[in-house]
C-alpha positions as CSV (number, residue, x, y, z in Angstrom):
1,X,188.8,-18.1,71.2
2,X,191.2,-20.3,72.3
3,X,190.9,-23.5,74.3
4,X,193.4,-25.4,75.7
5,X,193.5,-28.5,77.8
6,X,195.2,-30.7,80.0
7,X,194.1,-34.4,79.8
8,X,194.1,-36.7,82.9
9,X,192.1,-39.7,82.3
10,X,191.5,-42.6,84.6
11,X,189.0,-45.4,83.7
12,X,186.6,-47.0,85.9
13,X,183.3,-49.1,85.6
14,X,181.4,-46.3,87.8
15,X,179.1,-44.1,86.2
16,X,180.1,-40.4,86.5
17,X,176.7,-39.8,88.1
18,X,178.2,-42.0,91.1
19,X,181.6,-40.2,91.0
20,X,180.9,-36.5,91.0
21,X,178.3,-34.1,92.3
22,X,175.5,-33.6,89.9
23,X,175.8,-29.8,90.3
24,X,179.3,-30.1,89.3
25,X,178.4,-32.2,85.9
26,X,178.4,-30.1,82.4
27,X,177.1,-32.6,79.8
28,X,178.4,-31.4,76.6
29,X,175.8,-32.1,73.6
30,X,175.5,-30.3,70.2
31,X,171.7,-29.7,71.0
32,X,172.2,-27.7,74.2
33,X,171.3,-23.8,74.0
34,X,174.1,-22.9,76.2
35,X,177.1,-22.2,74.4
36,X,180.6,-23.1,76.2
37,X,182.5,-20.0,76.1
38,X,184.8,-20.7,79.1
39,X,185.8,-23.7,81.1
40,X,185.4,-23.9,84.9
41,X,187.8,-25.9,86.7
42,X,185.5,-26.8,89.2
43,X,183.2,-28.4,86.7
44,X,183.2,-32.1,85.3
45,X,182.8,-31.9,81.3
46,X,181.1,-35.1,80.0
47,X,181.3,-35.5,76.4
48,X,177.9,-36.6,75.3
49,X,178.3,-39.2,72.3
50,X,177.7,-42.0,70.2
51,X,180.3,-44.0,68.6
52,X,178.6,-44.5,65.2
53,X,178.4,-42.6,61.8
54,X,174.8,-41.5,62.5
55,X,173.4,-38.3,63.9
56,X,170.5,-38.9,66.3
57,X,169.1,-35.6,66.9
58,X,168.5,-34.5,70.7
59,X,169.4,-37.8,71.9
60,X,172.5,-36.8,74.3
61,X,170.3,-33.5,75.3
62,X,167.5,-36.2,76.5
63,X,170.0,-38.2,78.3
64,X,171.3,-35.2,80.0
65,X,167.6,-33.8,80.9
66,X,166.6,-37.2,82.3
67,X,169.5,-36.8,84.6
68,X,169.0,-33.3,85.6
69,X,172.3,-32.1,84.3
70,X,173.6,-28.8,83.2
71,X,174.0,-28.8,79.5
72,X,176.5,-27.0,77.0
73,X,177.6,-27.3,73.6
74,X,180.7,-26.0,71.9
75,X,180.9,-22.9,70.0
76,X,180.9,-24.4,66.5
77,X,178.6,-22.5,64.7
78,X,179.9,-19.2,66.2
79,X,183.5,-19.9,65.2
80,X,184.0,-22.4,62.8
81,X,184.9,-21.1,59.3
82,X,182.7,-23.2,56.7
83,X,184.6,-24.2,53.8
84,X,182.8,-24.4,50.4
85,X,182.0,-28.2,49.3
86,X,180.3,-29.5,46.2
87,X,177.8,-31.3,48.2
88,X,177.0,-28.1,50.4
89,X,176.9,-30.3,53.2
90,X,177.8,-28.9,56.9
91,X,177.2,-30.3,60.4
92,X,177.9,-28.9,63.7
93,X,177.9,-32.4,65.1
94,X,181.5,-33.4,65.6
95,X,182.4,-37.0,64.6
96,X,184.4,-39.4,66.9
97,X,187.7,-38.7,64.8
98,X,187.5,-35.0,64.6
């Protein structure tokens, strides 16, 4: 499984909900049941997240559901190799610096 991206970024004070048709938006959240296996060039992918060090389960999923958006999650549990660590801690939620 390989993902390659070309990043083009513009900033705007407008919401993604105002900029794109809702049927083209896929909200990426670690709590989605849908696994993102392929990138559709006709879709707009929104990274749902928080800029802090805590994990708020279901928060981004609830936000997407309130906005009636499609959701998906990155295939972390399917493809990530867990390295042994002394604290036995493993998270499928990515931090902002990952």
